[in-house]
Backbone as CSV, one residue per row, in Angstrom:
resi,resn,N_x,N_y,N_z,CA_x,CA_y,CA_z,C_x,C_y,C_z
1,MET,0.849,-1.160,0.000,0.000,0.000,0.000,0.901,1.232,0.000
2,LEU,0.557,2.192,-0.822,1.373,3.394,-0.931,0.863,4.534,-0.068
3,ARG,-0.476,4.636,0.077,-1.057,5.755,0.802,-2.369,5.326,1.432
4,ILE,-2.671,5.917,2.589,-3.936,5.654,3.254,-4.549,6.983,3.669
5,LEU,-5.871,7.080,3.545,-6.608,8.278,3.929,-7.449,7.942,5.150
6,THR,-7.306,8.716,6.218,-8.124,8.520,7.414,-8.679,9.863,7.857
7,ASP,-9.628,9.801,8.786,-10.061,11.043,9.416,-9.012,11.418,10.462
8,ARG,-9.304,12.404,11.267,-8.316,12.885,12.229,-8.542,12.307,13.623
9,GLY,-9.167,11.142,13.686,-9.428,10.496,14.968,-8.150,10.159,15.714
10,THR,-8.248,10.122,17.034,-7.066,9.858,17.859,-6.502,8.464,17.633
11,GLU,-7.297,7.558,17.091,-6.784,6.219,16.807,-5.820,6.216,15.628
12,TYR,-5.802,7.307,14.837,-4.942,7.380,13.656,-3.843,8.428,13.752
13,CYS,-4.030,9.436,14.568,-3.138,10.591,14.523,-2.317,10.747,15.794
14,GLY,-1.197,11.321,15.625,-0.291,11.605,16.729,1.108,11.746,16.183
15,LYS,2.033,12.058,17.058,3.425,12.158,16.627,3.954,10.766,16.331
16,ILE,4.708,10.644,15.263,5.205,9.339,14.812,5.899,8.590,15.932
17,GLU,6.725,9.282,16.696,7.488,8.588,17.728,6.641,8.186,18.934
18,HIS,5.402,8.694,19.033,4.566,8.407,20.194,3.290,7.639,19.865
19,HIS,2.985,7.442,18.623,1.712,6.831,18.242,1.978,5.568,17.434
20,ALA,1.463,4.446,17.914,1.759,3.144,17.293,1.343,3.091,15.822
21,TYR,0.176,3.630,15.485,-0.310,3.588,14.103,0.605,4.403,13.185
22,GLN,0.957,5.606,13.631,1.843,6.457,12.838,3.215,5.800,12.672
23,LEU,3.707,5.194,13.736,4.998,4.515,13.686,4.961,3.362,12.690
24,TYR,3.887,2.574,12.730,3.749,1.453,11.795,3.760,1.946,10.348
25,LEU,2.997,2.996,10.062,2.959,3.530,8.696,4.333,4.031,8.262
26,ALA,5.055,4.660,9.176,6.395,5.149,8.848,7.335,3.987,8.543
27,ILE,7.269,2.933,9.346,8.122,1.759,9.125,7.815,1.116,7.778
28,GLU,6.534,1.047,7.422,6.108,0.424,6.169,6.182,1.381,4.977
29,ASP,6.618,2.612,5.203,6.739,3.629,4.162,5.406,3.891,3.456
30,VAL,4.348,4.034,4.267,3.014,4.332,3.755,2.710,5.793,4.068
31,ASP,2.345,6.549,3.049,1.996,7.952,3.221,0.623,8.042,3.876
32,HIS,0.516,8.809,4.964,-0.744,8.949,5.695,-1.331,10.323,5.418
33,THR,-2.457,10.343,4.720,-3.169,11.576,4.426,-4.397,11.628,5.320
34,ARG,-4.656,12.807,5.880,-5.811,12.973,6.760,-6.845,13.878,6.099
35,THR,-8.106,13.608,6.377,-9.171,14.450,5.840,-9.159,15.796,6.549
36,LYS,-9.812,16.773,5.936,-9.956,18.075,6.574,-10.810,17.910,7.825
37,ALA,-10.519,18.702,8.836,-11.283,18.649,10.083,-12.748,18.998,9.828
38,ARG,-13.625,18.260,10.473,-15.080,18.458,10.396,-15.597,18.484,8.955
39,SER,-15.053,17.608,8.114,-15.477,17.513,6.712,-15.694,16.053,6.320
40,PRO,-16.761,15.417,6.824,-16.963,13.998,6.521,-17.144,13.715,5.036
41,GLN,-17.558,14.719,4.260,-17.756,14.503,2.828,-16.448,14.214,2.106
42,THR,-15.300,14.588,2.689,-14.021,14.310,2.038,-13.619,12.848,2.171
43,ASN,-14.324,12.118,2.992,-14.056,10.691,3.161,-15.360,9.927,2.937
44,GLY,-16.014,10.227,1.828,-17.348,9.716,1.553,-17.476,8.208,1.531
45,ILE,-16.482,7.506,0.992,-16.565,6.046,0.920,-16.609,5.458,2.320
46,CYS,-15.770,5.971,3.199,-15.739,5.478,4.576,-17.036,5.830,5.303
47,GLU,-17.516,7.047,5.106,-18.767,7.456,5.750,-19.926,6.587,5.260
48,ARG,-19.935,6.260,3.977,-20.985,5.399,3.438,-20.886,4.006,4.033
49,PHE,-19.672,3.497,4.219,-19.494,2.188,4.847,-20.043,2.200,6.274
50,HIS,-19.762,3.260,7.020,-20.281,3.345,8.391,-21.808,3.293,8.396
51,ARG,-22.437,3.995,7.471,-23.902,3.987,7.400,-24.424,2.604,7.025
52,THR,-23.768,1.956,6.053,-24.171,0.606,5.649,-24.029,-0.362,6.814
53,MET,-22.924,-0.284,7.525,-22.704,-1.185,8.659,-23.755,-0.962,9.742
54,LYS,-24.089,0.290,9.994,-25.131,0.587,10.982,-26.461,-0.008,10.547
55,GLN,-26.844,0.228,9.292,-28.147,-0.229,8.808,-28.221,-1.740,8.639
56,GLU,-27.171,-2.338,8.095,-27.224,-3.762,7.757,-26.732,-4.680,8.869
57,PHE,-25.965,-4.141,9.813,-25.500,-5.001,10.898,-26.033,-4.548,12.257
58,TYR,-25.595,-3.397,12.740,-25.919,-3.002,14.115,-27.414,-2.874,14.368
59,ASP,-28.148,-2.188,13.489,-29.588,-2.018,13.708,-30.297,-3.362,13.820
60,ILE,-29.878,-4.331,13.034,-30.493,-5.665,13.042,-29.992,-6.484,14.224
61,ALA,-28.684,-6.503,14.428,-28.090,-7.335,15.483,-28.601,-6.946,16.863
62,PHE,-28.703,-5.664,17.143,-29.131,-5.234,18.473,-30.626,-5.446,18.708
63,ARG,-31.397,-5.640,17.646,-32.810,-6.003,17.809,-32.967,-7.489,18.081
64,LYS,-32.065,-8.297,17.530,-32.178,-9.752,17.631,-31.521,-10.334,18.869
65,LYS,-30.517,-9.648,19.405,-29.669,-10.293,20.404,-29.179,-9.288,21.441
66,VAL,-29.031,-9.770,22.666,-28.400,-8.975,23.717,-26.977,-9.504,23.877
67,TYR,-26.009,-8.640,23.673,-24.605,-9.038,23.778,-24.138,-8.870,25.220
68,ASN,-23.475,-9.889,25.729,-22.984,-9.863,27.103,-21.524,-9.444,27.201
69,SER,-20.862,-9.319,26.057,-19.456,-8.906,26.061,-19.085,-8.335,24.697
70,LEU,-18.021,-7.566,24.689,-17.510,-7.044,23.417,-16.993,-8.166,22.533
71,GLU,-16.437,-9.194,23.158,-15.921,-10.330,22.397,-17.042,-11.019,21.619
72,GLU,-18.198,-11.157,22.266,-19.362,-11.777,21.616,-19.825,-10.929,20.426
73,LEU,-19.860,-9.623,20.615,-20.221,-8.713,19.526,-19.189,-8.792,18.407
74,GLN,-17.908,-8.854,18.767,-16.839,-8.890,17.768,-16.961,-10.105,16.858
75,VAL,-17.367,-11.247,17.413,-17.548,-12.460,16.601,-18.577,-12.198,15.507
76,ASP,-19.697,-11.576,15.875,-20.741,-11.296,14.885,-20.305,-10.220,13.886
77,VAL,-19.570,-9.218,14.350,-19.050,-8.187,13.438,-18.117,-8.832,12.417
78,ASP,-17.231,-9.707,12.892,-16.288,-10.378,11.986,-17.016,-11.214,10.940
79,GLU,-18.063,-11.925,11.354,-18.851,-12.724,10.398,-19.518,-11.823,9.368
80,TRP,-20.078,-10.698,9.824,-20.729,-9.772,8.904,-19.715,-9.193,7.916
81,LEU,-18.517,-8.843,8.407,-17.491,-8.277,7.527,-17.055,-9.263,6.449
82,ILE,-16.981,-10.541,6.794,-16.638,-11.556,5.788,-17.710,-11.593,4.706
83,LYS,-18.975,-11.590,5.117,-20.067,-11.578,4.127,-20.011,-10.303,3.283
84,TYR,-19.796,-9.171,3.940,-19.761,-7.881,3.251,-18.631,-7.826,2.224
85,ASN,-17.462,-8.298,2.598,-16.284,-8.184,1.731,-16.121,-9.309,0.721
86,GLN,-16.619,-10.504,1.044,-16.338,-11.656,0.194,-17.551,-12.240,-0.520
87,HIS,-18.758,-11.893,-0.084,-19.939,-12.519,-0.684,-20.964,-11.523,-1.217
88,ARG,-20.977,-10.316,-0.727,-21.993,-9.330,-1.100,-21.484,-8.477,-2.264
89,PRO,-22.115,-8.577,-3.440,-21.704,-7.728,-4.568,-21.972,-6.251,-4.255
90,HIS,-21.112,-5.393,-4.731,-21.246,-3.953,-4.509,-21.413,-3.267,-5.858
91,SER,-22.269,-2.268,-5.882,-22.518,-1.565,-7.142,-21.816,-0.214,-7.178
92,GLY,-20.919,0.017,-6.271,-20.260,1.313,-6.153,-19.301,1.632,-7.280
93,LYS,-18.667,2.759,-7.136,-17.787,3.340,-8.148,-16.647,2.414,-8.560
94,TYR,-16.126,1.621,-7.639,-14.951,0.810,-7.942,-15.249,-0.669,-8.144
95,CYS,-16.332,-1.174,-7.570,-16.585,-2.623,-7.608,-17.365,-3.078,-8.840
96,TYR,-18.254,-2.261,-9.350,-19.023,-2.597,-10.554,-19.681,-3.970,-10.468
97,GLY,-20.334,-4.265,-9.347,-21.051,-5.529,-9.209,-20.224,-6.676,-8.662
98,LYS,-18.953,-6.440,-8.382,-18.102,-7.473,-7.790,-18.042,-7.249,-6.279
99,THR,-17.519,-8.238,-5.571,-17.308,-8.060,-4.136,-16.046,-7.213,-3.935
100,PRO,-15.912,-6.582,-2.766,-14.667,-5.847,-2.500,-13.428,-6.736,-2.612
101,MET,-13.521,-7.977,-2.169,-12.367,-8.875,-2.256,-12.007,-9.161,-3.713
102,GLN,-13.013,-9.376,-4.563,-12.737,-9.590,-5.988,-12.085,-8.347,-6.594
103,THR,-12.599,-7.186,-6.226,-12.046,-5.932,-6.731,-10.600,-5.775,-6.287
104,PHE,-10.336,-6.081,-5.027,-8.970,-6.000,-4.496,-8.037,-6.941,-5.248
105,GLN,-8.458,-8.181,-5.409,-7.610,-9.161,-6.089,-7.393,-8.794,-7.554
106,ASP,-8.438,-8.290,-8.203,-8.311,-7.893,-9.608,-7.388,-6.688,-9.797
107,SER,-7.210,-5.888,-8.755,-6.399,-4.673,-8.899,-5.006,-4.796,-8.286
108,LYS,-4.645,-5.966,-7.794,-3.309,-6.148,-7.203,-2.203,-5.767,-8.182
109,HIS,-2.383,-6.129,-9.441,-1.348,-5.822,-10.432,-1.147,-4.313,-10.587
110,LEU,-2.204,-3.527,-10.408,-2.068,-2.073,-10.506,-1.193,-1.534,-9.380
111,ALA,-1.386,-2.073,-8.182,-0.557,-1.652,-7.045,0.898,-2.020,-7.286
112,GLN,1.128,-3.215,-7.811,2.501,-3.637,-8.105,3.143,-2.717,-9.147
113,GLU,2.373,-2.341,-10.171,2.898,-1.432,-11.193,3.253,-0.075,-10.589
114,LYS,2.408,0.419,-9.667,2.693,1.700,-9.022,3.965,1.619,-8.196
115,ILE,4.140,0.509,-7.493,5.353,0.328,-6.687,6.579,0.301,-7.592
116,ILE,6.485,-0.435,-8.686,7.607,-0.512,-9.630,7.902,0.870,-10.206
117,ASN,6.859,1.593,-10.625,7.053,2.937,-11.181,7.661,3.885,-10.152
118,LYS,7.217,3.771,-8.908,7.758,4.616,-7.840,9.248,4.331,-7.652
119,ASN,9.611,3.053,-7.660,11.019,2.680,-7.503,11.860,3.148,-8.689
120,VAL,11.317,3.022,-9.900,12.034,3.472,-11.099,12.244,4.984,-11.038
121,GLN,11.214,5.722,-10.638,11.339,7.177,-10.530,12.365,7.562,-9.471
122,SER,12.366,6.851,-8.340,13.343,7.128,-7.279,14.754,6.868,-7.777
123,ASP,14.941,5.742,-8.471,16.262,5.414,-9.016,16.706,6.461,-10.032
124,SER,15.775,6.903,-10.876,16.087,7.906,-11.888,16.498,9.219,-11.230
125,LEU,15.788,9.602,-10.183,16.099,10.833,-9.466,17.469,10.743,-8.802
126,ILE,17.778,9.598,-8.222,19.091,9.392,-7.601,20.188,9.488,-8.656
127,ASN,19.970,8.856,-9.817,20.960,8.898,-10.900,21.168,10.326,-11.407
128,GLN,20.077,11.088,-11.533,20.189,12.475,-11.988,20.962,13.312,-10.975
129,THR,20.718,13.065,-9.697,21.417,13.796,-8.644,22.902,13.489,-8.684
130,ASN,23.247,12.230,-8.911,24.656,11.835,-8.980,25.354,12.452,-10.188
131,VAL,24.651,12.594,-11.308,25.230,13.177,-12.516,25.510,14.657,-12.293
132,VAL,24.617,15.347,-11.596,24.758,16.779,-11.359,25.960,17.060,-10.467
133,ARG,26.247,16.196,-9.533,27.364,16.412,-8.599,28.621,16.314,-9.307
């Protein structure tokens, strides 16, 4: 992964040396872009996912069952996420009727090409810098 977009929640933001998530992204050389403050429309895909999860999972699950622990709830969330990502076709901008997992697998080669292009550009820039010296 080359870049990730998140909101400015405390689970994602902080100084690199003090925040585990920021440190992990730095180690993995992933660029972390944050949305503008108080602008949920800039992260529309994520906001839409939250609404879908509320409507299709939480609203239904909490009517059917009383959870006695977070672990019990997590089991059901994990099952729902598997169905959502691997079995439920999506009609959105990127999936075109495929599941998110199918879309991800079909686009792996694009990510590899971007990584290769990024490395080639870095090498070219290094070579140009060496020639100038």
